[in-house]
N, C-alpha and C positions, 0 to 999 in steps of 0.2 A: 305180401312186400313187407306186410307188418312182420310177419313171423322172420323173415329174411333179416330187418333190419332188426331185430330182437337176437337171432345167431349171434348179426356178426356185432353186438354190443358184447355178448357171452363170448367171446374169442378171448385171448391173450392181448395185450397190449403190441407183442411184436408183430403177432397175427395181423392186427387190424392194421398196425403202420405197414405193411409188406402189402395188404392188400390196395389202402389210400396209395400208395407209394407207385404200386404197379398201373393203378387206374392213372394215375397223372400222367405217366411214361407211357399209357396206350393213349391217350387224348392228345397231347404232345407231337406222338407219332402220326396219329390223325390226321391231324391237324396239319402236321409238315409237309406229309405225303400228297394232300389235298392243295397246298399251297405249291409244293413244287410240282406237282402234274401240271397245274395251272397256267404256271410260269413255262413251264416246257412245251404244254402244247401253246401258249400264245407264242411263243420263238419259232415251234417247228411251223405257225400259221405264216408268222413273218416272211421265215426263211423262202417257203412255198410260195407267198404272192410274191417276193424278190424276183424268185426265179422266174415266175410266170410273166412277170412284165420285161423282165431281161429279155426271154425270148420273145414275146411280144413285141418289143424296139426292133430287137435284130431282124425278125420279120418284117415289121413295117420298113425297115434301112432297105433290105434286101430286094423286097418285091418294086419299092418307090420306080427304079427306072424303067421293069419290062412293064409297068403299069402305065407310065407317062408313054411309052411308045407303041403301047395294045400290043406287048408280045406275050400272049399268053401261055404260048407252051412253056416260055422261061416262066413265067409264073407259078405256073403248075409244077415245074421241077425246083422252085427254091421252096416254095410251100414242102415238099415232100421230102425233103432234106430235114427239116424239122420233126417231122412225124416219125424218124427212123428212132428218137430217144424214147426210152421204155415209157414216161408217165407221161407221153402227151398224147391224147387220142385223137384229136385232130388239130389241123391247121385250116382256116380259111379264108381266103380275100374276097370283100363283097366290094363293090362299086360304092359310088357316093348316093345313087339311088337304094342301094340295097340287094341290087344283084349279084350273084355267086359269081363271081369271076374265076375262081379256083378252089378247088376244095379235096385235102386228103385226109383219110381218117386210117386209126389203126385198124387189121384186118379182123380183130376179135373185139372191136369197140363193141360193146353194148349202149352204148349211147350216142347215137349220131349225131352229128350237129345240125342244127332245125331253124333256118332264118326267121321263121315265124314267131318264136319263142323269145326274140332278142324285144327288148323296153325301147321301142324305135321313138316313142315321143319323148323319154327322158336323153335319149340321144341327141335328138333333135334342138333339144330346149338350150344346149350350151352351144350352140354354134358348129358344132360337129367338131372340137379343137381338142375333148379332156377324155382320157383313159377312164374305162369303166372295168369294175371287179365284182363276179357274180360266183354265189354257191350255188349249186343246182344238185337234184336228184338227193336230197337229205344231205348235204357236206360233201358227198362223194365225187364232186365234178365242181371244179373250177375252172369258170370261162372269164377272160379277159378279151376286152375289144378296145384296139389301139387307132384313133383316126391316121390315116396317111395322109401326110402333110407334106406339100411342096412349095416352098415360098407363102409358109402360112396359109394354104388356102387348101381346105380337105379335097382329097381323089377319092378316095374309098376307107377302109375298114379293115383290119388286120386283128385275124380273131386265132386265139389261141384255148383248148379246152386242154387240162391236165388232171387226170386219174390220179384221188386222193386213196386210193385203197393200198399202196403201196406204204403211204405215209401212215396209213392207220395202222397198219400191223407191226410197224418198226415200233410208235407209241405203246401198242399194247406188251409188247415184250418188255420195253424198258419199262413199264409199270409194274409187272409181276415181279420183274428183280429186283424193283427196289422195297416193294413189299415183304419179299420173303425174306430180303435181308433185317427188315426192321424187325420182325417178327422174333426172328432167332435174338436178336439183341434185346429186344425186353425181357424173353424167358432167362437169358442170361440174366441180364440187371436186379431181377423178381429174387433170383435165388440170392444172387451178392447180399441184396437188401435186408433179406430173411436171418442172414447169419448175423450182421452188423446189428440189428435191429435187437436180437436176441441178449448181447452183450449191453445194448443202453441201458434196456428196460430194467436189469437188476438195481441199480442206486433211483430207479426211479421208485421200486417196490419198499425200497426204504425210503424214500419221500412219503410214500401213502401210509406208511405206518406212523411214522413221527405225526402227520398230521390226525390220526386218529388218537394218538397219546395227546395231544394238545387239544382236540374237542372234548377228550374226557376229564378237563382238567390241570394235564399233566403241564404245566409248564418247566420243568426241571428235566425233562425229555431231549436228549441231543442225540441228533441223527451221525452216522458213522461217515465217518468222508473215506471213500472209496480209492478216489483219485484227485488230481488236481485240474482235473478238465473244467469243461461249461458243468457236469453233473456236479462235481465236487465244487465249484463255486457255488452252485446254487442252493448244496446240503450247506455251506458255510452260512450263507445269506437266509436262511432258513432258520437257522440257530440264533442268527443275531435278532433275528424278526421275532422269535419267542421272547428273548432278552429285551427286549423293546416293548413286548407287549403290556407286560405289569405297567412300566411308564403312561402308554398309552391310557389304558385306565385308569391313572391318577390324574391323569388332564384333563380327563373325560368331564370330572366336575366343575372344574374350572372353567371351561367353553360352556358348559351349561348355565352357569352361571350369569357370564359375559353375554350369551344368548338370550338371556332375559331381561339384562339391561339392555341391551340394542331393541328388543322388541319393545320395551317402554319408550324410547329415545325416536323410533319408525311411529308409534303411534302419534307421538307428540306431533312429530314433522306432520302426518297424514291430517294432525286437526287444524295447523296452522296453513296447509295447503288450502284445506277445504273451504278453509275463512277467506282465503287473496282470493279460488274462484267464485265464492260467493259474491264477494264485493266485487270483481271484476264482470259478473253478472248483471250485478246491481247498476255498475256503468253504463253496460252497453245497451241494459234498457233503458235508463236516463238518456243515452244516445238517441235512441230510437224515438224516444217518446219527442226528444226535441226538434230531430229534422223534418225538415217540409214537406215530408212526401207522407201519404197516409198510408200504413201498413193493417194489413188483416189477413190472416193466419185460420185456415177452415179445414178439418180434416176430410177423407171421403165422404163420411155420411152428412157434412154440412154445417157439424157442430162449430162454433166461432170458438179458436181455442187464446187468441190474443189479439189485440189491436193497441196504436198508438195513439195520443193526444189528438195530433194532427187530421186523424181519420174522424175522429168526432166535431173538428173545428169546420171539415170539407163538408160534412152529413148535417150541421147544426144538431145533434144529438146532445142536450140536453143533461137526461138520466143514460151514464154507462153502463149502470145497473141491470137495463133491462136489456142491453145487447149482449152482455155473457152468455143468456138463457135462451139466447134463440137460435134457430135453427136455418140456414140459407136455402135448403131443401125443401122447407115446410111455409117459413115465414116471411117477412118483406122489413128487415128491420129499416130500411133506408126508405120505405115511403113511395118506391117508384117500382112499378111492377115490370116495365122494361129491364131495366138497370139489374132488378134481384133476376129475372129470367136469363140474361147475358151469365152473371155470374153462376146460375146455376148449369147453365150447358158447361161452360170452364171445368167445373166441380166433377161434371159427371165425365167427360171427355177426358180429363185428366191434362189437358194440354199447356203446352206455353203458348198463349195467346197476348198479342197488343193491338188496341183499341181505342176511339176517343169517345166521347159518351156527351151529351149535352145536357145536363141537370139543370131544373128548374129549383131551387130552394124555395122560393117561395112565389107571391106572384111579379114580383120587381127584379129577382134576383137571378139571374144565369150563370151556371158554370159551364166552363170545357173541363172534363177532367180526362187525363191520359192515365188510364187504366191498362196495367201490365201483370199478366200472371204466370208462375216460376212452379210446376210440380218439385215437390222434395221426396227424393227416393232414399228408402232404406239399403241395405248394405245387398240385399237380395233382388236389389231392381224393383222392389213395387214401391207404389205411391202410398205415403202416408199422409201427406198434408197438400193443401195447395195455400202459397203465398201469393197476395197481391198486392201491388204498389197502385197507389193511385195520387195522383200529382192534378193541383190545379192549374191548368195553363191558361186560364181565361186571359191573364195580361199577355202570354207570349203571343196569343192569337190574336190580340188588339195590336201588339206592335208591329208583328206580319200583316195583316189587313193595313194600319196606317202606311206600312211599306209600300205594300201594291197600289194602294191610293195615290200614291208621290209619284211613283213608277207610270202610271196612266197620265196622271197630270202634265208629266214632263212630255209626254208623247205629242198632247194637245197644245203643247207651247212653241212649236214647230209650226204647227198648222196655227196658231192664233198668230206667229209673227209674222206671214206672208200676207194675212187676212188685214191685220192691222196696218201695214204698210202703205195696201193700196188704197183701204178707207180712211186713212190720215191722211194719203196725197187727195183725195177728195175734196175731205172736210178745209183742207188749207186750201182750196179754190175757192171756197163757201164761203168761209170764217170770213177772211180779206175784202174781197168783193162786199160783202154786206155791209160791211166797215165804212168801206169806201163811198155806198153808197149814202151811208148814214150822213156822211161829213156833207152831201151834196143834197140832202135834203132836210135839213136843221127846220127849214119853217114847214114842213107840209107834217102835221103829228101822227095824221092815219097814216101813210105809206110807211113814217118813223116807227110804226106800232106792228105792223107786218116786218120790218127790218130786224127788230129786237127780238123777236120771236123768233126768226130765221136763226140768230146769233144766239141766244140761248137754248135753241133745238142741237146746233152745230157744237157747242159746248158741252151741255150734254152726252153727245154722240161720240166726241173726244174722249170724255171721262168713260163712256163705257167701253170704250175699244182700250183704252188703258188699264180698263178691270178686268179685262175679258184676257189680258197679256199678262194682270198680276196673279191674277189665278191660275191659271196655268202653269205660271212658273212658278207656283204655292208663293209667294212674297206677299208682303203687307203693303204695297205702293197705293197711294191714294190720298187725296187731302182729306187728315182727319180732322173733324170737328167737335165743338161740345154742343150737342144735339139732345132735344126730348121728343123720344118716341111719340108723345100724343100728339104735336104739333104735326109730325110726318104722317102720321096714321090719318089726320083730319083731312090734310091735303090729299092723300094718296086716294081717299076712301069716295071725297067729293070728284074726282077724275075719272074713277074706277066705274063709280055709279052711273055714270053718262053712257058707258060702252057696257055692259052686262046687259042681258036680258031683265025683261022685266019680272020673271018667273024667281031670279037669284036676289033674297032679302039679305043687305049688308046692315050687321049689325056691331057697333063698338061699345065697348066694355070697358070702359078708360079709368083707370086709378087717377084718384086725384093728387095732386103733389110728388108726382111720379119723380125719380133722381134721374139726372141727365146721364148719356151716355157719350164717349168719344169716339168716332167713327166717321166714316164719309157718307154725305149724305145721299149722293148716288147711289154707294153700294148698299145701304137700307131700302132705298127705293126698289132698287133690281131685285131682292128678297123679298119684297111685299108683291112685288109686282110675280114672279115665278110662282110663290108660293099660292097666289090668287090665282092664275091661270091653272093650275094643277088642280084646285079645289072647284074649280067651275068644267072641267074635264070629266070630274068624278060626280056632280051633278047636272046630267044631260038635260032632266026635268026640272031642273028647278032646283030650291031648296034654301038654307040659310049659308053665309059666310061672316063668320064672326074672329073680330078683333078684340082679345082682351090686355091689357097690361096691367105689370102690378108691381111693386118694389118687394122684394123677398131675401133674406139672410139664411145664409147655409149654415149650421153650427158644424157638421160632421158631415164625413163622405156620403156620397149618397149615388147609388147604380143607376144610369139613364139607361136608353136605346143602345148605345154603342161605347160608350165610354164612362166612366164613373168622375164626377163634378167636385169640385174641392173647395173647401168651406170659403165663405165669402159672400158679401151683398153682391147681389146683381136686380138688373131692371128684365123681368120678366115679359116676355110677348109670346101671347097664343094665338096661333092661326086656325079655328076649328069648321069643318063643315059638314052638313049632313048627308054627304053622295054616299057612295057606293062601299069606301072602306079600298083599304091594301090586301092583298090575298097575304097568307101567312108566309108561303112559300119564295115570297119575293121581297119581303119587306127587307130582309138584311141586306139589299143591293140596290135599293132605291137611289143612295149618295154616290152610287158606282159612277166614273165617267161615260158617258154614250148608252147606259143603259136607260132605258124607255120601255115600259107595258102598252104603250100608245102602236097601234097599226102603222104599218111602214108608211113611210111619207108624213106621218102625223106627229114628228117630235124627233128633237135631238138626242135628248138624255144627257143634255147639260143643265138642265135647268134647276133640279134639287141637289146635283154635284157644285154646282156655281154657287149654290147658298151654302152648303158643308163646307168649301173654300172660305169664303167671306167670314163665316163665322168662328172658323178656328183661327184666322189670321187676326182675329180681335179677343183672342182667347176665352171665348166663349164656348158656350156645349149647345146640343140641340138633341131634345127628344122626341119621341112619337108615340103614337099609340092610336090605335087603329082596329074597328071590327069588321068584318063584312057587313056589307047594306047597312052599319051604321055609323059610317063617316069615320074621319082621320080627325085626330088634336096635333098639331106641330107646336112643342113649346122649345122657346129660342130664348138660353139665357147671356146678357149681356154683362159685361162688369161695370158695375155702378162706380159713375166719378162726382165727387163733388166740387165742381165749379161753376160759374153761371158762363152764360150763353153770350159770346160776343156775337155783337151786331157788325155787320159788312159794310164796309162804305165804299162808295160805287166811285170807280175812275174816271174823270172825264174823258171823253173820245177829243181828241186834237191830231193833228199831223207836225211832228218837228222835221224843219226844213235843214238839210244839211248841203254839204257839197263832196266833190271827189268822185270818181269811176269806179265801177263795180260790177264784176264780171258775173254773171249766173248762172250754175251748171245743173242741169236737172234734164231729165228724157222728157218731163211730163210738157205737153206743148200748155194746157190751158195753163198749167203751174206759172210756166213760163211769163206768158202774158200777166199773169195778175201780177205776179212779183216786179215785171218790169212796170206795169202802170202804177203800183205801190212807190218804187223809189225814183221813178219821174217824177211823182207829182213832190216826193219828198227834195226834188231838185238835183238828183244824183244823175251822173251820163251811165247807161246801163249796156253793157257787152251779155250777146246770149251764147254757150255751147250746150251744144245738144247730150255730149257725152264727154268721158275723160280725154279721149282722145283728141278732140275737138275743141278742149280748154287746152290743153297743152301749147297746140298752135296757135291759138288767140292769144296766149300768153306770153310767147314769142315773140308777137308783135308787139304788145300793149307794156310792155314788162316794166318800162321805167315811170308811166305812167299811172299804173293802176293801183288801187289804194287798197279794195277788198275783196275777194273771190268768194262767193256764197256757195259750196259745194253739196251737192245733193250725195250720200254716202252708196247707194246700190244702184247702178245704173248698170245698161250693157254697154259689149263690147269693152269698156275699160270703168271701174268702178273708181268711187271719190278718193278714196284711201291712197290707190295706186298712183291716179293721177296728182294728187297732192305731195307723193313723194316726189314724183317725178321734176313737179313744180317748183319744190323745196332743192333740190339740187342745181336749179338754172340760178335761184334767189332765195336762200336760206330764211332771208328775214321777210319774205312777204308773209301778208294776214290771210289766213284762211279761217271762215267758219263754216263747221260742217250742220248738214241740215238733216233730216228723216224722218220719215212718217213713224220707222220701229226699228229701233240701235239693239242688237242684242248686247248683254250687259258686257261679256268678255269684249265686244269689239270696244266699248264705250271706256273700259278701261286701259285697252292697248292705246286709245285714242290720250289719254289722260297720262302714260307713261309717255309718250311724244310729247307732253308738254302744249297739247291744246287744251285751252281752257273755256272757249266758246261753243255750245252746241243749241243750235236752232232745232227744238222738238216742233214737229209738224201735228198739228194744225197750229198756227202764231197768229194772234193779235195784232193790230198795227205797232201798238204799244209796244209789244217784244220784239217786233222787228227794229225801233228807232232805241229801243233803249240796248240792244245787244250791238248795233252800229255805232252808238255813240260810243258805249266803253271798249268796242277794236277800236276805232280810230282815233280816240285820246291815249290808248296805252300806248306804253314804249316799247318799241322792236327788241 
């Protein structure tokens, strides 16, 4: 092959041109022959298939009538007429089930028809309405299967077999004829090209000689121009090129000088861009140091390559130089083996990971860290380093926890509302009756003492129901007064000491000159009761229950159990016990509503959650410390107030007489009787209705002389508001006092928008009733 190429190069130019053009013509001719034969063959196949489909269509139409009439003789005759053509090997008629009804073959047919060779699964899968064409016997046989349809229903199959040998012979003759004509044309073309190339080569030889002269430095040499054709033009241009060559040499020095100047300018620009990039890098680094997310970059070997200042703050690292020389695969730079182990697994695995980690910076501070890893890959796909982003999400977690706690408290409000309604209805029976007895037993001090005890207990129960509602709704309801914790603890401990086991010792360590707080006394007593009962449950075999108070001033933020306490002046209450302590796995859940560690039936899970809600309503804080088998200590911080305690003045009990007709609408029988007796003793005429529907009927009878309606809001059949709307339609100026043991704040707001000014909350005292009646009766309509 190498010798052939060498011999070809040694040939004269005209010979090489002739050989090259001849090869190109041969290739073109072969391509032409190939494509023309392919197209011709494709055309022949199309015509053959067209002929076959036409024959089989005609066959299907000719045999349809005898097939429908079951005339098998005519069926055979019609089929035989098609086999008389030279290229038809056989014509076959099959029934719908594939049975041969008629079959005619060429006498010398070498490939007879076989029904078993038909693709019956394919024929039947098309509902027997589609024509099929098959090539068989290595392409020498074309078989066409046509369904015979009557009213679009298949009755059988018409099959034609064509012999393709005749067509194959015809195609081969055309192919050899085309090849012979092309070969003769190529030989003739090569001969003509050889003669033409000899005439073309002479001017080229002149050009070769001219280039040799110029390469030797003879720039005065001029090529002879033989004609005005393309080669003559080439010679003329060559001569012009020689004349310009000296000019180009002269310009070369000028261009070299300019190139040197451009090079210096480019170097200056590179220096400027380098400085700009360095400045941008410094700015990016400053940004990374300022963002509130810790960044840490390590290579695959565990070496720390880069970190920002936020990372140092998150992990309280005071000496950053020590971090630069440490290796995460070998050292523990964050003083936390568990965290370092997780980071090592990520570096080794080279994966993108996201997780949260509880990191305790010291004995009092706990941080929740959101850690994400991102592998950095080179252009070849290999991981060169791992980038860690570490974000302190402690405040976010606290906010989510507060939101979840609020939602749980909202669910309690629905339950507490129903309980408070029924509870207050019962108290509304007890309290007025106790006060009515006091009026009739003024001369019996002993019985008065009993009645006053019942009255105080009823009032406290009403306050407790109100506090449950306030806690469940997350509100700050309650009567706030100026209190001193020492006095409340003294009173509470005296009472509590009488009901606890002798095995439990109650100790008080109360600070002198304790600051006052502003709170509801009953709520503070509820805190003491709930916390003390929990302490007793933790000391089944006895122990110490300790109450401590102190004044405390916090000058900077401190981290407590579940939140961060703000700077300010506080009164600190500590309740400690020497019991079993709180297990670490549940200490984060103790303030959740309905959470209880007691056995089923031993507690509701509302005690500590109620304490938490009350303390938060006062903008206070609670902290807890507990060790298993060593006891627990709860520290409560109340904002201090510097106001004196106001002494309460007792209002004398009396009944103010009045006059008029009052309708009482309530579904509670005992409450009806109680209110009836109270109003009758005040000299009022009283009407009773059991529900809203009865109230409307009774009002229609006494509309002209009725002065006031006392209407319960929640009743069966028809509630108070619906009944009031009906009554106001009958008489718009009638005076209605609404009353309820529990009214939803949204319902009260709706009443206020309707112009209702008076609302009697159950349970109520005699004075509450007389005051609201006086205001209502004297008010202008």
